[in-house]
Backbone as a ProteinNet text record, in pm:
[ID]
protein_1_A
[PRIMARY]
XXXXXXXXXXXXXXXXXXXXXXXXXXXXXXXXXXXXXXXXXXXXXXXXXXXXXXXXXXXXXXXXXXXXXXXXXXXXXXXXXXXXXXXXXXXXXXXXXXXXXXXXXXXXXXXXXXXXXX
[TERTIARY]
6277.3	6295	6217.5	6138.4	6059.4	6097.9	6132.9	6163.9	6035.9	5994.3	5867.5	5880	5994.9	6012.4	6139.2	6148.8	6268	6390.6	6371.3	6481.5	6533	6439.8	6478.9	6558	6510.3	6572.6	6716.1	6734.7	6868.7	6960.5	6907.1	6986	7027.2	6938.6	6969.1	7087.9	7095.5	7209.1	7338.6	7334.3	7454	7499.4	7405.2	7437.5	7489.6	7428.1	7471.2	7615.9	7649.4	7786.7	7886.4	7850.6	7937.8	7958	7849.1	7859.3	7947.6	7927.9	8005.8	8154	8185	8324.7	8392.1	8313.5	8373.1	8341.8	8251.7	8202.3	8300.7	8384.7	8478	8408.5	8455.4	8396.4	8300.7	8265.3	8176.5	8033.9	7987.9	7857	7742.4	7754.5	7648.9	7635.2	7748.8	7745.1	7696.1	7734.2	7686.3	7534.8	7481.2	7336.4	7266.9	7325.8	7268.4	7268.7	7377.9	7387.6	7282.4	7262.7	7161.8	7022	6992.4	6861	6838.3	6942.7	6931.4	6909.6	6983.7	6969.6	6828.2	6772.8	6636.8	6535.1	6557.5	6467.9	6474.5	6594.9	6612.9	6540.5	6557.8	6492.8	6340.6	6289.9	6146.2	6092.8	6163.9	6122.6	6117.4	6219.8	6225.1	6107.8	6074.2	5963.3	5830	5816.2	5690.5	5678.4	5791	5782.3	5849	5933.5	6005.8	5961.8	5903.5	5855	5966.5	6025.2	6127.2	6057.3	6103.5	6037.9	6052.4	5945.8	5948.6	6021.4	6094.4	6164.5	6067	6112.2	6028.5	6073.1	6185.5	6233.4	6233.7	6227.6	6229.9	6362.6	6471.7	6602.6	6606	6555	6549.4	6465.3	6352.8	6265.3	6333.5	6402.4	6474.6	6581.4	6655.1	6759.4	6700.2	6583.1	6516.1	6477.9	6420.3	6380.2	6502.4	6612.7	6735.9	6783.3	6776.6	6817.2	6726.3	6595.5	6499.9	6518	6547.9	6562.6	6708	6796.1	6940.1	6997.7	6969.8	7016.1	7129.3	7228.5	7332.4	7287.3	7357.1	7318.6	7320	7418.4	7428.7	7305.5	7262.8	7145.7	7018.4	7006.3	6890.3	6885.6	7000.7	7006.1	6957.4	7000.2	6954.6	6804.3	6753.7	6611.1	6528.1	6577.1	6504.1	6538	6633.4	6674	6730.4	6819.9	6888.8	7036.9	7116.1	7260	7287.9	7392.1	7430.2	7462.2	7525.3	7560.7	7435.5	7328.9	7202.9	7146.5	7154	7108.1	7194.6	7324.5	7416.5	7386.6	7365.5	7335.4	7202.7	7102.8	6972.6	6986.7	7057	7072.6	7158.2	7245.6	7330.1	7269.3	7147.7	7079.5	7129.9	7205.5	7261.5	7173.7	7071.6	6983.5	6839.3	6753.1	6611.4	6542.4	6435.1	6355.9	6276.5	6279.4	6198.6	6068.9	5970.5	5842.4	5864	5947	5972.2	6035.9	6133.4	6198.6	6102	6016	5914.8	5822.8	5782.9	5698.9	5771.2	5898.6	5977.9	5990.8	6013.9	6025.1	5895	5784	5654.1	5630.9	5656.2	5627.9	5726.6	5855	5958	5991.2	5984	6018.2	5895.3	5779.7	5657.6	5646.4	5714.5	5703.5	5571.4	5495.9	5365	5376.6	5292	5294.9	5270.3	5181.5	5155.6	5279.5	5352.2	5474.5	5575.7	5585.8	5680	5641.1	5512.7	5467.6	5488.1	5463.5	5480.7	5629.2	5717.4	5860.9	5928.6	5859.1	5919.1	5902.1
-9476.4	-9595.6	-9581.3	-9682.6	-9682.6	-9803.9	-9778.6	-9886.1	-9917.5	-10044.3	-10076.8	-10167.5	-10230.7	-10318.7	-10280.4	-10330	-10303.6	-10367.9	-10482.1	-10549	-10460.9	-10402.7	-10310	-10192.6	-10142.4	-10028.2	-10060.7	-10175.6	-10216	-10241.2	-10302.5	-10328.5	-10197.4	-10099.5	-9969.3	-9904.5	-9919	-9865.7	-9933.2	-10063.9	-10138	-10090.4	-10078.5	-10032.2	-9888.6	-9804.8	-9665.4	-9657.5	-9735.3	-9736.7	-9780	-9880.1	-9927.3	-9816.6	-9749.4	-9641.8	-9527.8	-9488.4	-9378.4	-9413.2	-9539.2	-9582.2	-9585.1	-9598	-9615.7	-9505.5	-9414.1	-9322.9	-9215.7	-9164.5	-9056.2	-8948.6	-8920.6	-8815.6	-8870.5	-8997.6	-9060.5	-9008.8	-8926.9	-8863.3	-8963.2	-9071.4	-9172.7	-9239.2	-9270.9	-9331.9	-9232.3	-9106.3	-9003.3	-8990.2	-8999.3	-8990.4	-9110.4	-9230.2	-9348.5	-9332.4	-9280.5	-9259.7	-9159.4	-9054.6	-8953.7	-9015.2	-9096.6	-9160.2	-9255	-9329.4	-9418.4	-9338.9	-9231.2	-9147.2	-9091	-9048.4	-8995.4	-9104.3	-9224.4	-9336.7	-9374.6	-9373.2	-9403.5	-9299.2	-9173.6	-9066.4	-9077.9	-9108.2	-9124.2	-9238.9	-9350.5	-9464.8	-9425.9	-9355.7	-9314.2	-9223	-9132.5	-9040.7	-9114.5	-9219.4	-9293.6	-9399.1	-9458.7	-9575.8	-9564.7	-9468.6	-9459.2	-9332.7	-9351.2	-9237.7	-9189.4	-9077.4	-9018.1	-8934.2	-8940.6	-8862.4	-8712.9	-8641.1	-8495.9	-8434.2	-8327.3	-8259.1	-8207.6	-8202	-8151.6	-8013.2	-7965.2	-7831.8	-7743.6	-7614.6	-7521.2	-7530.2	-7541.8	-7552.6	-7678.4	-7788.3	-7911.8	-7896.4	-7826.6	-7805.2	-7716.3	-7613.1	-7525.8	-7606.6	-7689.2	-7771.5	-7870.9	-7928.3	-8019	-7945.6	-7828	-7749.6	-7710	-7677	-7644.3	-7764.6	-7883.1	-8006.3	-8033.1	-8023.9	-8051.4	-7956.9	-7831.4	-7731.9	-7714.1	-7796.2	-7792.2	-7652.4	-7595.9	-7461.5	-7467.2	-7385.6	-7363.8	-7244.8	-7220.1	-7107.6	-6976.4	-6961.8	-6840	-6825	-6936.9	-6934.7	-6902.3	-6962.6	-6937	-6790.5	-6734.8	-6593.7	-6504.9	-6536.1	-6458.1	-6472.1	-6595.3	-6621	-6544.9	-6541.5	-6475	-6327	-6281.8	-6141.4	-6096.4	-6181	-6147.7	-6178.6	-6135.5	-6162	-6308.6	-6363.4	-6502.6	-6527.6	-6431.5	-6448.6	-6463.9	-6398.8	-6408.2	-6550	-6610.6	-6748.8	-6842.4	-6822.4	-6905.2	-6895.6	-6775.8	-6755.9	-6820.7	-6811.5	-6873.1	-7025.1	-7083.8	-7229.3	-7282.2	-7198.1	-7239	-7202.1	-7148.7	-7114.9	-6989.7	-6907.2	-6785.3	-6662.8	-6677.6	-6564.8	-6615	-6533	-6568.2	-6529.8	-6598.8	-6574.7	-6445.2	-6362.2	-6240.7	-6270.1	-6185.4	-6201	-6192.9	-6099	-6083.2	-6208.8	-6263.7	-6384.5	-6502.8	-6507.5	-6613.4	-6607.3	-6487.3	-6470.3	-6520	-6486.2	-6528.3	-6680.8	-6743.3	-6888.7	-6953.9	-6895.6	-6947.5	-6928.5	-6808.4	-6776.7	-6840.8	-6835.7	-6879.4	-7028.3	-7084.1	-7225.2	-7313.6	-7250.5	-7328.6	-7398.2	-7344.1	-7401.7	-7354.9	-7449	-7419.5	-7313.6	-7212.7	-7104.1	-7152.3	-7249	-7303	-7371.6	-7442.7	-7508.9	-7404.7	-7294.9	-7187.5	-7129.4	-7100.7	-7041.4	-7136.5	-7264.1	-7361	-7379.8	-7347.8	-7367.9	-7248.8	-7137.7	-7015.9	-7012
-3146	-3067.8	-2937.4	-2906.3	-2784.2	-2701.2	-2577.4	-2483.7	-2407.4	-2409.4	-2345.9	-2223.6	-2206.7	-2091.2	-2015.4	-1893.2	-1813.7	-1877.4	-1941.7	-2011.8	-2126	-2203	-2310.6	-2252.4	-2140.2	-2072.4	-2031.3	-1968.4	-1924.9	-2044.6	-2149.5	-2269.3	-2337	-2333.8	-2392.9	-2321.6	-2190.1	-2115.2	-2157.9	-2174.1	-2216.1	-2353.6	-2446.9	-2582.1	-2579.4	-2495.8	-2485.6	-2437.1	-2334.2	-2282.9	-2389.9	-2468.8	-2576.8	-2681.5	-2716.3	-2815.2	-2764.9	-2641.5	-2584.5	-2583.7	-2555.4	-2548.7	-2685.5	-2792.9	-2926.2	-3026.1	-2996	-3099.6	-3143.3	-3054.9	-3088.7	-3170.8	-3292.1	-3375.7	-3481.2	-3472.6	-3570	-3549.7	-3643.3	-3628.2	-3627.7	-3703.6	-3706.2	-3569.2	-3506.9	-3373.8	-3268.9	-3285.1	-3193.6	-3202	-3323.9	-3343.3	-3277.8	-3292.8	-3228.9	-3076.5	-3023.4	-2878.7	-2831.8	-2908.3	-2872.8	-2873.7	-2975.1	-2983.3	-2865.6	-2829.6	-2713.8	-2585.6	-2569.8	-2450.5	-2440.4	-2551.7	-2552	-2520	-2572.7	-2544.1	-2396.2	-2340.4	-2198.3	-2113.8	-2149.1	-2074.5	-2084.4	-2202.2	-2221.4	-2134.9	-2132.9	-2051.8	-1903.9	-1858.5	-1717.7	-1682.8	-1772.6	-1746	-1740.7	-1820.5	-1823.8	-1714.4	-1672.1	-1586.2	-1449.2	-1428.7	-1302	-1230.2	-1114.9	-1036.8	-944.3	-980.3	-895.8	-788.9	-664.8	-559.8	-586.1	-560	-576.2	-457.9	-482.7	-373.6	-268.8	-145.3	-35.7	10.2	-43.4	-7.9	-132.2	-109.9	-222.4	-297.2	-224.8	-288.9	-375.8	-323.7	-400.7	-526.1	-514.8	-630.6	-734.1	-690	-783.2	-856.2	-782.1	-844.3	-944	-911.7	-1005	-1132.6	-1118.4	-1236.4	-1318.6	-1249.8	-1321.8	-1402.2	-1341.2	-1409.8	-1529.5	-1508.3	-1615.9	-1734	-1704.1	-1809.9	-1853	-1795.3	-1826.6	-1806.7	-1690.8	-1658.1	-1556.2	-1577.7	-1477.5	-1394.2	-1283.4	-1198.2	-1276.3	-1364	-1445	-1535.2	-1596.5	-1684.4	-1606.1	-1487.3	-1403.2	-1361.7	-1327.5	-1288.7	-1402.9	-1524.4	-1640.7	-1659.4	-1648.4	-1666.6	-1564.2	-1440.5	-1332.9	-1319.5	-1401.2	-1402.6	-1267.5	-1212.9	-1087.8	-1105.3	-1008.8	-1015.1	-983	-1044.8	-1022.7	-876	-810.9	-669.2	-583.2	-621.9	-546	-554.3	-672.3	-690	-606.4	-611.5	-534.7	-385.4	-336.9	-195.1	-156.8	-243.5	-218	-210.3	-306.3	-311.2	-196.4	-141.7	-29.7	105.5	104.8	229.2	296.4	224.9	283.4	259.6	175.8	145.4	149.6	204.9	210.8	80.2	54	-66.1	-51.8	-155.7	-157.4	-232.7	-213.7	-284.2	-435.4	-478.9	-622.6	-681.5	-612.1	-661.2	-658.2	-557.1	-548.9	-670.9	-710.5	-830.3	-954.4	-965.3	-1081.2	-1085.7	-970.7	-965.4	-1011.1	-970.5	-1010.7	-1160.9	-1209.7	-1349.8	-1447	-1415.7	-1511.2	-1500.2	-1379.7	-1362.2	-1344.7	-1322.5	-1306.4	-1171.8	-1071.5	-937.7	-877	-824.7	-768	-658.1	-666.3	-568.9	-426.6	-408.7	-276	-220.3	-306.4	-263.1	-215.3	-291.2	-253.9	-117.8	-99.7	27.4	144.8	122.8	230.5	266.4	172.6	193.8	259.9	266.9	321.6	471.5
[MASK]
++++++++++++++++++++++++++++++++++++++++++++++++++++++++++++++++++++++++++++++++++++++++++++++++++++++++++++++++++++++

């Protein structure tokens, strides 16, 4: 399913809400809801320009959202302790060179952006 207009996009949200309210354990309805959600996401990626984060913490949170990572998952990916990620995201810990490299390599955050944010 491809949404090509804003009207299609808005209608897809209405249909998605109806499906979520009624689907329960019905696998066919769950599949329809998933397809609508994917179509909505595809439309947003093609037509809605979300502002890019201006802070490193904001960029890390965006990448976590895009990759559907929790802090625990990010810590595993970056090979650091979960508490270290929490402290970094809360501004209680400064970024190390090693962690900066990991953010660049594993999350694809531009190295220049990382350097400008430090």
